[in-house]
A tleap script that builds the chain and sets N, CA, C and O, in Angstrom:
source leaprc.protein.ff14SB
mol = sequence {
  NMET SER LYS SER ASN GLY LEU ILE LEU GLY
  HIE THR GLU GLY LYS ALA SER LYS TRP ARG
  GLY ILE LYS ALA LEU PHE ASP ARG SER ILE
  PRO ASP LYS ALA ALA CYS GLN ARG PHE LEU
  GLN ALA PHE GLN ARG LYS PRO LYS LEU LYS
  HIE LEU VAL ARG LEU THR ASN ALA VAL HIE
  THR ALA VAL PHE ALA PRO SER GLY ALA GLY
  LYS ASN VAL SER ILE VAL GLU PRO PHE LEU
  LEU THR SER ASP GLU SER CYS ILE VAL THR
  ASP ILE LYS GLY GLU ASN ALA LYS LEU THR
  ALA ASP PHE ARG GLN GLU VAL LEU GLY GLN
  LYS ILE CILE
}
set mol.1.N position { -1.492 2.559 6.608 }
set mol.1.CA position { -1.110 2.224 5.672 }
set mol.1.C position { -2.250 3.046 3.904 }
set mol.1.O position { -3.253 3.209 3.210 }
set mol.2.N position { -1.295 3.163 4.148 }
set mol.2.CA position { -2.083 4.174 2.704 }
set mol.2.C position { -2.585 2.808 1.975 }
set mol.2.O position { -2.534 1.629 2.322 }
set mol.3.N position { -3.118 3.497 0.757 }
set mol.3.CA position { -4.312 2.588 -0.342 }
set mol.3.C position { -3.379 2.926 -1.519 }
set mol.3.O position { -3.043 4.110 -1.529 }
set mol.4.N position { -2.789 2.025 -2.699 }
set mol.4.CA position { -2.521 2.089 -3.956 }
set mol.4.C position { -1.845 0.964 -5.270 }
set mol.4.O position { -2.144 -0.225 -5.167 }
set mol.5.N position { -1.424 1.173 -5.830 }
set mol.5.CA position { -1.845 -0.404 -7.079 }
set mol.5.C position { -0.283 -0.541 -7.330 }
set mol.5.O position { 0.637 0.267 -7.464 }
set mol.6.N position { -0.394 -1.906 -7.332 }
set mol.6.CA position { 0.737 -1.911 -7.724 }
set mol.6.C position { 1.256 -3.125 -6.647 }
set mol.6.O position { 0.605 -3.323 -5.621 }
set mol.7.N position { 2.643 -4.032 -6.996 }
set mol.7.CA position { 3.132 -5.075 -6.445 }
set mol.7.C position { 3.851 -5.164 -5.644 }
set mol.7.O position { 4.429 -6.248 -5.567 }
set mol.8.N position { 4.164 -4.188 -4.727 }
set mol.8.CA position { 5.018 -3.585 -3.574 }
set mol.8.C position { 6.478 -4.381 -3.393 }
set mol.8.O position { 6.435 -5.467 -2.816 }
set mol.9.N position { 7.727 -3.897 -3.851 }
set mol.9.CA position { 9.525 -4.279 -4.996 }
set mol.9.C position { 10.205 -4.304 -3.534 }
set mol.9.O position { 11.099 -5.107 -3.270 }
set mol.10.N position { 9.460 -2.878 -2.123 }
set mol.10.CA position { 10.540 -2.749 -1.182 }
set mol.10.C position { 10.345 -0.781 -0.808 }
set mol.10.O position { 9.363 -0.170 -1.228 }
set mol.11.N position { 10.774 -0.516 -0.494 }
set mol.11.CA position { 10.690 0.855 0.091 }
set mol.11.C position { 12.075 1.307 -0.303 }
set mol.11.O position { 12.998 0.506 -0.452 }
set mol.12.N position { 12.179 2.407 -0.442 }
set mol.12.CA position { 12.749 3.873 0.429 }
set mol.12.C position { 12.701 4.640 1.369 }
set mol.12.O position { 11.609 4.727 1.931 }
set mol.13.N position { 13.667 5.344 1.808 }
set mol.13.CA position { 14.346 5.853 2.846 }
set mol.13.C position { 14.043 7.185 2.634 }
set mol.13.O position { 15.026 7.540 3.284 }
set mol.14.N position { 13.616 8.093 2.343 }
set mol.14.CA position { 14.179 9.115 2.102 }
set mol.14.C position { 13.547 10.214 3.701 }
set mol.14.O position { 13.223 9.658 4.750 }
set mol.15.N position { 13.500 11.790 3.514 }
set mol.15.CA position { 13.233 13.357 4.475 }
set mol.15.C position { 12.703 14.042 3.035 }
set mol.15.O position { 13.038 14.134 1.854 }
set mol.16.N position { 11.549 14.492 4.038 }
set mol.16.CA position { 10.135 14.327 2.788 }
set mol.16.C position { 10.779 16.284 2.794 }
set mol.16.O position { 11.556 16.743 3.632 }
set mol.17.N position { 10.210 16.998 1.724 }
set mol.17.CA position { 10.259 18.627 1.983 }
set mol.17.C position { 9.316 19.005 1.480 }
set mol.17.O position { 8.580 18.604 0.579 }
set mol.18.N position { 9.380 20.189 2.399 }
set mol.18.CA position { 8.928 21.105 2.272 }
set mol.18.C position { 7.961 21.820 1.346 }
set mol.18.O position { 6.777 22.143 1.248 }
set mol.19.N position { 9.699 21.914 0.419 }
set mol.19.CA position { 8.406 22.527 -0.859 }
set mol.19.C position { 7.670 21.440 -1.384 }
set mol.19.O position { 6.647 21.649 -2.036 }
set mol.20.N position { 7.991 20.574 -1.216 }
set mol.20.CA position { 7.645 19.356 -1.918 }
set mol.20.C position { 5.510 19.682 -1.479 }
set mol.20.O position { 4.371 19.633 -1.944 }
set mol.21.N position { 5.984 19.860 -0.789 }
set mol.21.CA position { 4.306 19.726 0.622 }
set mol.21.C position { 3.314 20.475 -0.384 }
set mol.21.O position { 2.380 20.104 -1.095 }
set mol.22.N position { 4.142 22.095 -0.038 }
set mol.22.CA position { 3.564 23.212 -0.125 }
set mol.22.C position { 2.715 22.841 -1.351 }
set mol.22.O position { 1.484 22.832 -1.370 }
set mol.23.N position { 3.977 22.370 -2.924 }
set mol.23.CA position { 3.997 22.504 -4.648 }
set mol.23.C position { 2.631 21.658 -3.850 }
set mol.23.O position { 1.720 22.483 -3.778 }
set mol.24.N position { 2.354 20.824 -3.470 }
set mol.24.CA position { 1.355 19.405 -4.245 }
set mol.24.C position { -0.205 20.507 -3.597 }
set mol.24.O position { -0.725 21.232 -4.445 }
set mol.25.N position { -0.627 20.518 -2.567 }
set mol.25.CA position { -1.589 22.156 -2.429 }
set mol.25.C position { -1.910 22.333 -3.733 }
set mol.25.O position { -2.958 21.739 -3.988 }
set mol.26.N position { -1.369 22.997 -4.830 }
set mol.26.CA position { -1.510 23.554 -4.971 }
set mol.26.C position { -1.828 22.955 -7.144 }
set mol.26.O position { -2.286 23.528 -8.133 }
set mol.27.N position { -1.279 21.653 -6.873 }
set mol.27.CA position { -1.292 20.515 -8.238 }
set mol.27.C position { -2.104 19.526 -7.866 }
set mol.27.O position { -2.125 18.576 -7.084 }
set mol.28.N position { -2.983 20.217 -8.936 }
set mol.28.CA position { -3.988 19.894 -9.358 }
set mol.28.C position { -4.530 18.182 -9.506 }
set mol.28.O position { -5.258 17.398 -8.898 }
set mol.29.N position { -3.710 18.208 -10.648 }
set mol.29.CA position { -3.099 16.448 -10.380 }
set mol.29.C position { -2.928 16.070 -9.448 }
set mol.29.O position { -1.853 15.472 -9.437 }
set mol.30.N position { -3.574 16.055 -8.225 }
set mol.30.CA position { -2.797 15.632 -7.103 }
set mol.30.C position { -3.994 15.325 -6.227 }
set mol.30.O position { -4.492 16.220 -5.544 }
set mol.31.N position { -4.621 13.709 -6.223 }
set mol.31.CA position { -5.829 14.393 -5.229 }
set mol.31.C position { -5.911 14.810 -3.288 }
set mol.31.O position { -5.396 14.545 -2.202 }
set mol.32.N position { -6.888 15.569 -3.911 }
set mol.32.CA position { -6.849 16.671 -2.511 }
set mol.32.C position { -6.370 15.530 -0.838 }
set mol.32.O position { -5.873 15.881 0.232 }
set mol.33.N position { -6.636 14.709 -1.136 }
set mol.33.CA position { -6.073 13.865 0.585 }
set mol.33.C position { -4.981 13.046 0.165 }
set mol.33.O position { -4.986 12.068 0.913 }
set mol.34.N position { -3.748 12.928 -0.923 }
set mol.34.CA position { -3.081 13.192 -0.612 }
set mol.34.C position { -1.893 14.182 -0.616 }
set mol.34.O position { -0.771 14.165 -0.109 }
set mol.35.N position { -2.637 15.120 -1.451 }
set mol.35.CA position { -1.834 16.671 -1.278 }
set mol.35.C position { -1.435 16.617 0.168 }
set mol.35.O position { -0.299 16.548 0.637 }
set mol.36.N position { -2.504 16.658 0.734 }
set mol.36.CA position { -2.791 16.696 2.216 }
set mol.36.C position { -1.761 16.074 2.426 }
set mol.36.O position { -0.620 16.532 2.367 }
set mol.37.N position { -2.115 14.850 2.718 }
set mol.37.CA position { -0.991 14.264 3.419 }
set mol.37.C position { 0.773 14.421 3.193 }
set mol.37.O position { 1.670 14.207 4.009 }
set mol.38.N position { 0.833 14.771 2.094 }
set mol.38.CA position { 2.366 14.800 1.433 }
set mol.38.C position { 2.963 16.700 2.356 }
set mol.38.O position { 4.111 17.126 2.486 }
set mol.39.N position { 1.834 17.261 2.726 }
set mol.39.CA position { 2.552 18.649 3.407 }
set mol.39.C position { 2.716 18.451 4.569 }
set mol.39.O position { 3.734 18.803 5.164 }
set mol.40.N position { 1.128 17.471 5.439 }
set mol.40.CA position { 1.808 17.558 6.224 }
set mol.40.C position { 2.810 15.995 6.868 }
set mol.40.O position { 3.134 16.048 8.054 }
set mol.41.N position { 3.085 15.164 6.338 }
set mol.41.CA position { 4.846 15.046 6.214 }
set mol.41.C position { 5.520 15.560 5.976 }
set mol.41.O position { 6.375 15.313 6.827 }
set mol.42.N position { 5.999 16.427 5.163 }
set mol.42.CA position { 6.394 17.179 4.843 }
set mol.42.C position { 7.333 18.305 6.356 }
set mol.42.O position { 8.429 18.859 6.270 }
set mol.43.N position { 6.502 18.287 7.402 }
set mol.43.CA position { 6.450 19.026 8.222 }
set mol.43.C position { 6.198 18.555 9.809 }
set mol.43.O position { 6.048 19.147 10.878 }
set mol.44.N position { 6.233 17.161 9.365 }
set mol.44.CA position { 6.427 16.183 10.735 }
set mol.44.C position { 7.657 16.218 11.240 }
set mol.44.O position { 8.152 17.222 10.728 }
set mol.45.N position { 8.430 15.738 11.921 }
set mol.45.CA position { 9.392 16.260 13.049 }
set mol.45.C position { 10.460 14.387 12.859 }
set mol.45.O position { 11.440 13.933 13.449 }
set mol.46.N position { 9.379 13.748 11.519 }
set mol.46.CA position { 10.143 12.955 11.575 }
set mol.46.C position { 10.905 13.210 10.327 }
set mol.46.O position { 10.273 13.295 9.274 }
set mol.47.N position { 12.047 13.326 10.331 }
set mol.47.CA position { 13.129 13.551 8.917 }
set mol.47.C position { 12.424 12.286 8.134 }
set mol.47.O position { 11.872 12.469 7.049 }
set mol.48.N position { 12.493 10.699 8.899 }
set mol.48.CA position { 13.064 9.504 7.149 }
set mol.48.C position { 12.185 8.909 7.363 }
set mol.48.O position { 11.941 8.282 8.393 }
set mol.49.N position { 10.850 9.121 5.343 }
set mol.49.CA position { 10.024 8.588 6.055 }
set mol.49.C position { 10.803 7.028 4.649 }
set mol.49.O position { 11.895 6.843 4.113 }
set mol.50.N position { 9.379 6.263 4.629 }
set mol.50.CA position { 9.310 4.990 3.627 }
set mol.50.C position { 8.181 5.273 2.862 }
set mol.50.O position { 6.990 5.556 2.995 }
set mol.51.N position { 8.647 5.171 2.391 }
set mol.51.CA position { 8.000 4.991 0.365 }
set mol.51.C position { 8.012 3.762 0.216 }
set mol.51.O position { 8.961 3.011 0.440 }
set mol.52.N position { 6.692 3.415 -0.269 }
set mol.52.CA position { 6.532 1.831 -1.101 }
set mol.52.C position { 7.118 1.898 -2.439 }
set mol.52.O position { 6.920 2.992 -2.968 }
set mol.53.N position { 7.706 1.159 -3.070 }
set mol.53.CA position { 8.236 0.834 -4.125 }
set mol.53.C position { 7.278 0.284 -5.745 }
set mol.53.O position { 7.799 0.046 -6.834 }
set mol.54.N position { 6.733 0.257 -5.616 }
set mol.54.CA position { 5.334 -0.930 -6.315 }
set mol.54.C position { 4.837 -0.727 -7.826 }
set mol.54.O position { 4.127 0.113 -8.379 }
set mol.55.N position { 5.908 -2.503 -8.480 }
set mol.55.CA position { 5.830 -2.344 -9.968 }
set mol.55.C position { 4.377 -2.075 -10.518 }
set mol.55.O position { 3.948 -3.208 -10.735 }
set mol.56.N position { 3.314 -1.099 -10.884 }
set mol.56.CA position { 1.594 -0.982 -10.470 }
set mol.56.C position { 1.091 -1.213 -11.930 }
set mol.56.O position { -0.111 -1.075 -12.160 }
set mol.57.N position { 2.351 -1.718 -13.382 }
set mol.57.CA position { 1.560 -2.745 -14.163 }
set mol.57.C position { 1.758 -4.440 -14.032 }
set mol.57.O position { 1.467 -5.180 -14.972 }
set mol.58.N position { 2.218 -4.876 -12.915 }
set mol.58.CA position { 1.444 -6.173 -12.922 }
set mol.58.C position { 0.478 -7.171 -12.937 }
set mol.58.O position { -0.195 -7.564 -11.984 }
set mol.59.N position { 0.458 -7.601 -14.242 }
set mol.59.CA position { -1.148 -8.295 -13.589 }
set mol.59.C position { -1.491 -8.613 -13.333 }
set mol.59.O position { -2.545 -8.266 -12.800 }
set mol.60.N position { -0.796 -10.236 -13.417 }
set mol.60.CA position { -1.108 -11.315 -12.551 }
set mol.60.C position { -0.139 -11.901 -11.556 }
set mol.60.O position { 0.432 -10.824 -11.382 }
set mol.61.N position { 0.594 -12.817 -10.666 }
set mol.61.CA position { 1.376 -12.299 -9.650 }
set mol.61.C position { 1.608 -13.729 -9.071 }
set mol.61.O position { 1.199 -13.613 -7.916 }
set mol.62.N position { 1.911 -14.636 -9.184 }
set mol.62.CA position { 2.449 -15.352 -8.344 }
set mol.62.C position { 3.519 -16.048 -7.382 }
set mol.62.O position { 4.655 -15.883 -7.827 }
set mol.63.N position { 3.484 -16.832 -6.105 }
set mol.63.CA position { 4.642 -16.915 -5.537 }
set mol.63.C position { 4.353 -18.563 -5.068 }
set mol.63.O position { 3.422 -19.206 -4.584 }
set mol.64.N position { 5.821 -18.824 -5.551 }
set mol.64.CA position { 5.318 -20.184 -4.738 }
set mol.64.C position { 6.983 -20.123 -4.329 }
set mol.64.O position { 7.833 -19.842 -5.174 }
set mol.65.N position { 7.416 -20.525 -2.456 }
set mol.65.CA position { 8.034 -21.376 -1.470 }
set mol.65.C position { 7.128 -22.500 -1.087 }
set mol.65.O position { 6.057 -23.015 -1.409 }
set mol.66.N position { 8.492 -22.657 0.100 }
set mol.66.CA position { 8.045 -23.703 0.894 }
set mol.66.C position { 7.069 -22.987 2.180 }
set mol.66.O position { 6.989 -21.796 2.481 }
set mol.67.N position { 6.548 -23.880 2.646 }
set mol.67.CA position { 6.253 -23.654 3.601 }
set mol.67.C position { 7.008 -23.108 4.955 }
set mol.67.O position { 7.840 -23.828 5.507 }
set mol.68.N position { 6.680 -21.789 5.474 }
set mol.68.CA position { 7.243 -21.061 6.835 }
set mol.68.C position { 8.641 -20.499 6.367 }
set mol.68.O position { 9.700 -20.729 6.952 }
set mol.69.N position { 8.501 -19.743 5.248 }
set mol.69.CA position { 9.470 -18.865 3.339 }
set mol.69.C position { 8.546 -18.012 4.352 }
set mol.69.O position { 7.481 -18.542 4.035 }
set mol.70.N position { 8.430 -17.712 4.668 }
set mol.70.CA position { 7.456 -15.944 4.561 }
set mol.70.C position { 6.425 -14.870 3.685 }
set mol.70.O position { 6.056 -13.696 3.732 }
set mol.71.N position { 6.260 -15.901 2.995 }
set mol.71.CA position { 4.744 -15.871 1.811 }
set mol.71.C position { 4.163 -14.913 2.206 }
set mol.71.O position { 4.257 -13.715 1.937 }
set mol.72.N position { 3.321 -15.682 3.105 }
set mol.72.CA position { 2.039 -13.986 3.761 }
set mol.72.C position { 2.432 -12.624 4.616 }
set mol.72.O position { 1.573 -11.750 4.736 }
set mol.73.N position { 3.353 -12.506 5.033 }
set mol.73.CA position { 3.688 -11.958 5.996 }
set mol.73.C position { 4.896 -11.209 5.150 }
set mol.73.O position { 5.632 -10.433 5.760 }
set mol.74.N position { 5.029 -11.371 4.193 }
set mol.74.CA position { 5.950 -10.867 2.953 }
set mol.74.C position { 5.446 -10.025 2.128 }
set mol.74.O position { 5.670 -8.821 1.999 }
set mol.75.N position { 4.326 -11.141 1.230 }
set mol.75.CA position { 4.047 -10.153 -0.237 }
set mol.75.C position { 2.661 -10.107 0.310 }
set mol.75.O position { 2.143 -8.995 0.207 }
set mol.76.N position { 2.004 -10.936 0.807 }
set mol.76.CA position { 0.062 -11.419 0.067 }
set mol.76.C position { -0.517 -10.451 1.224 }
set mol.76.O position { -1.666 -10.189 0.867 }
set mol.77.N position { -0.215 -9.725 2.591 }
set mol.77.CA position { -0.630 -9.631 3.081 }
set mol.77.C position { -0.531 -7.934 3.470 }
set mol.77.O position { -1.371 -7.153 3.917 }
set mol.78.N position { 0.680 -7.797 3.139 }
set mol.78.CA position { 1.345 -6.014 3.116 }
set mol.78.C position { -0.370 -5.324 1.732 }
set mol.78.O position { -1.355 -4.600 1.878 }
set mol.79.N position { 0.600 -6.626 -0.110 }
set mol.79.CA position { -0.224 -6.125 -1.100 }
set mol.79.C position { -1.710 -6.126 -0.189 }
set mol.79.O position { -1.807 -4.939 0.125 }
set mol.80.N position { -2.652 -6.689 0.269 }
set mol.80.CA position { -3.970 -7.122 0.413 }
set mol.80.C position { -4.105 -5.647 1.436 }
set mol.80.O position { -5.144 -4.988 1.476 }
set mol.81.N position { -3.099 -5.366 2.070 }
set mol.81.CA position { -3.981 -4.374 3.365 }
set mol.81.C position { -3.146 -2.841 2.939 }
set mol.81.O position { -3.126 -1.931 3.767 }
set mol.82.N position { -2.356 -2.654 1.322 }
set mol.82.CA position { -2.275 -1.560 0.554 }
set mol.82.C position { -3.106 -1.054 -1.115 }
set mol.82.O position { -3.303 -0.079 -1.840 }
set mol.83.N position { -3.340 -2.411 -1.008 }
set mol.83.CA position { -3.940 -2.126 -3.061 }
set mol.83.C position { -5.113 -1.581 -2.573 }
set mol.83.O position { -5.460 -1.814 -1.415 }
set mol.84.N position { -5.744 -0.907 -3.289 }
set mol.84.CA position { -7.096 -1.035 -3.579 }
set mol.84.C position { -7.365 -1.823 -4.814 }
set mol.84.O position { -8.447 -1.317 -5.111 }
set mol.85.N position { -7.101 -2.852 -5.891 }
set mol.85.CA position { -7.753 -3.448 -7.091 }
set mol.85.C position { -8.097 -4.257 -6.109 }
set mol.85.O position { -7.982 -4.430 -4.896 }
set mol.86.N position { -8.964 -5.069 -7.915 }
set mol.86.CA position { -9.638 -5.627 -7.162 }
set mol.86.C position { -8.555 -7.204 -6.970 }
set mol.86.O position { -7.853 -7.301 -7.976 }
set mol.87.N position { -8.364 -8.048 -6.243 }
set mol.87.CA position { -8.347 -9.896 -6.157 }
set mol.87.C position { -8.738 -10.457 -5.873 }
set mol.87.O position { -9.545 -10.124 -5.006 }
set mol.88.N position { -8.689 -11.405 -6.100 }
set mol.88.CA position { -8.647 -13.208 -5.902 }
set mol.88.C position { -7.538 -14.098 -6.194 }
set mol.88.O position { -6.719 -14.134 -7.112 }
set mol.89.N position { -7.897 -15.383 -4.313 }
set mol.89.CA position { -6.671 -15.729 -3.624 }
set mol.89.C position { -6.781 -16.637 -3.464 }
set mol.89.O position { -7.920 -16.986 -3.156 }
set mol.90.N position { -6.126 -17.281 -3.516 }
set mol.90.CA position { -6.372 -18.947 -3.387 }
set mol.90.C position { -5.994 -18.706 -2.249 }
set mol.90.O position { -5.233 -17.797 -1.919 }
set mol.91.N position { -6.624 -19.703 -1.389 }
set mol.91.CA position { -6.421 -19.342 0.230 }
set mol.91.C position { -6.771 -20.365 0.887 }
set mol.91.O position { -7.158 -20.093 2.023 }
set mol.92.N position { -6.788 -21.662 0.556 }
set mol.92.CA position { -6.791 -22.632 1.455 }
set mol.92.C position { -7.141 -22.810 2.413 }
set mol.92.O position { -8.097 -23.581 2.498 }
set mol.93.N position { -6.360 -21.971 4.188 }
set mol.93.CA position { -6.009 -22.339 5.049 }
set mol.93.C position { -7.193 -21.138 5.329 }
set mol.93.O position { -8.309 -21.564 5.623 }
set mol.94.N position { -7.068 -20.153 5.278 }
set mol.94.CA position { -8.374 -19.015 4.275 }
set mol.94.C position { -7.872 -17.759 6.301 }
set mol.94.O position { -8.585 -17.191 7.129 }
set mol.95.N position { -6.256 -17.963 6.134 }
set mol.95.CA position { -5.764 -17.111 7.324 }
set mol.95.C position { -5.401 -16.128 5.953 }
set mol.95.O position { -4.735 -15.182 6.375 }
set mol.96.N position { -5.529 -16.054 5.000 }
set mol.96.CA position { -5.623 -14.223 4.804 }
set mol.96.C position { -6.149 -13.098 4.794 }
set mol.96.O position { -5.796 -11.923 4.887 }
set mol.97.N position { -8.057 -14.308 4.523 }
set mol.97.CA position { -9.319 -13.895 4.862 }
set mol.97.C position { -9.379 -12.590 5.805 }
set mol.97.O position { -9.604 -11.382 5.740 }
set mol.98.N position { -8.918 -13.940 7.030 }
set mol.98.CA position { -9.093 -13.636 8.883 }
set mol.98.C position { -7.844 -12.279 8.385 }
set mol.98.O position { -8.484 -11.232 8.486 }
set mol.99.N position { -7.288 -12.151 8.205 }
set mol.99.CA position { -6.147 -11.132 8.858 }
set mol.99.C position { -6.533 -9.791 8.032 }
set mol.99.O position { -6.254 -8.663 8.437 }
set mol.100.N position { -7.257 -10.083 6.741 }
set mol.100.CA position { -7.138 -8.437 5.913 }
set mol.100.C position { -8.855 -8.177 5.276 }
set mol.100.O position { -9.296 -7.064 4.987 }
set mol.101.N position { -9.521 -9.294 5.174 }
set mol.101.CA position { -10.975 -8.850 5.676 }
set mol.101.C position { -11.746 -7.670 5.907 }
set mol.101.O position { -12.334 -6.864 5.185 }
set mol.102.N position { -11.604 -7.783 6.865 }
set mol.102.CA position { -12.192 -6.363 7.658 }
set mol.102.C position { -11.942 -5.485 7.652 }
set mol.102.O position { -12.597 -4.585 8.178 }
set mol.103.N position { -10.370 -5.276 6.768 }
set mol.103.CA position { -9.858 -4.146 6.389 }
set mol.103.C position { -10.115 -3.642 5.323 }
set mol.103.O position { -10.146 -2.413 5.279 }
set mol.104.N position { -10.376 -4.398 4.144 }
set mol.104.CA position { -10.071 -4.046 2.758 }
set mol.104.C position { -11.273 -3.942 2.754 }
set mol.104.O position { -11.411 -3.113 1.854 }
set mol.105.N position { -12.541 -4.240 3.198 }
set mol.105.CA position { -14.249 -4.236 3.131 }
set mol.105.C position { -14.428 -2.618 4.047 }
set mol.105.O position { -14.484 -1.605 3.351 }
set mol.106.N position { -14.504 -2.481 5.509 }
set mol.106.CA position { -14.151 -0.910 6.162 }
set mol.106.C position { -13.478 -0.317 5.472 }
set mol.106.O position { -14.209 -0.002 4.533 }
set mol.107.N position { -12.284 0.161 5.260 }
set mol.107.CA position { -11.589 0.741 4.770 }
set mol.107.C position { -11.087 0.769 2.699 }
set mol.107.O position { -11.853 1.127 1.804 }
set mol.108.N position { -10.718 0.643 2.653 }
set mol.108.CA position { -11.128 0.333 1.240 }
set mol.108.C position { -12.449 -0.594 0.752 }
set mol.108.O position { -12.563 -1.598 0.049 }
set mol.109.N position { -13.526 0.392 1.603 }
set mol.109.CA position { -14.673 -0.082 0.704 }
set mol.109.C position { -14.839 -0.876 -0.376 }
set mol.109.O position { -15.106 -0.577 -1.541 }
set mol.110.N position { -14.619 -2.101 0.229 }
set mol.110.CA position { -14.903 -3.130 -1.126 }
set mol.110.C position { -14.930 -4.488 -0.718 }
set mol.110.O position { -14.222 -5.072 0.102 }
set mol.111.N position { -15.944 -4.928 -1.487 }
set mol.111.CA position { -17.303 -6.456 -1.221 }
set mol.111.C position { -15.639 -7.863 -1.298 }
set mol.111.O position { -14.682 -7.954 -2.067 }
set mol.112.N position { -15.906 -8.355 -0.561 }
set mol.112.CA position { -15.322 -9.856 0.405 }
set mol.112.C position { -17.260 -10.408 0.045 }
set mol.112.O position { -18.478 -10.417 0.220 }
set mol.113.N position { -15.559 -10.895 -0.797 }
set mol.113.CA position { -16.854 -12.818 -1.123 }
set mol.113.C position { -16.260 -14.013 -0.307 }
set mol.113.O position { -16.802 -15.117 -0.346 }
savepdb mol mol.pdb
quit
């Protein structure tokens, strides 16, 4: 999973444009790693890519639902595994910490307490 910012709202599917991939290599506003990823994705055999749609200005998020409604697997875990932002999570059982702490520390380079 690639890292990014903001609350995940869903995803879109689409074919990567080869022209967009080539153009990304010469666009100075795009970080090197992102430009290379765009270029390589444009020439992969898999034509459909899923792009996450994010709400980048979500300052605070609260999720309320009954037990077993899928809060962790549909909202909390995907956000924690893809966001490079700092997070404070009230996690009474410690489930989210067990599932995401090592990844956030090793891959995203964040301090976990």
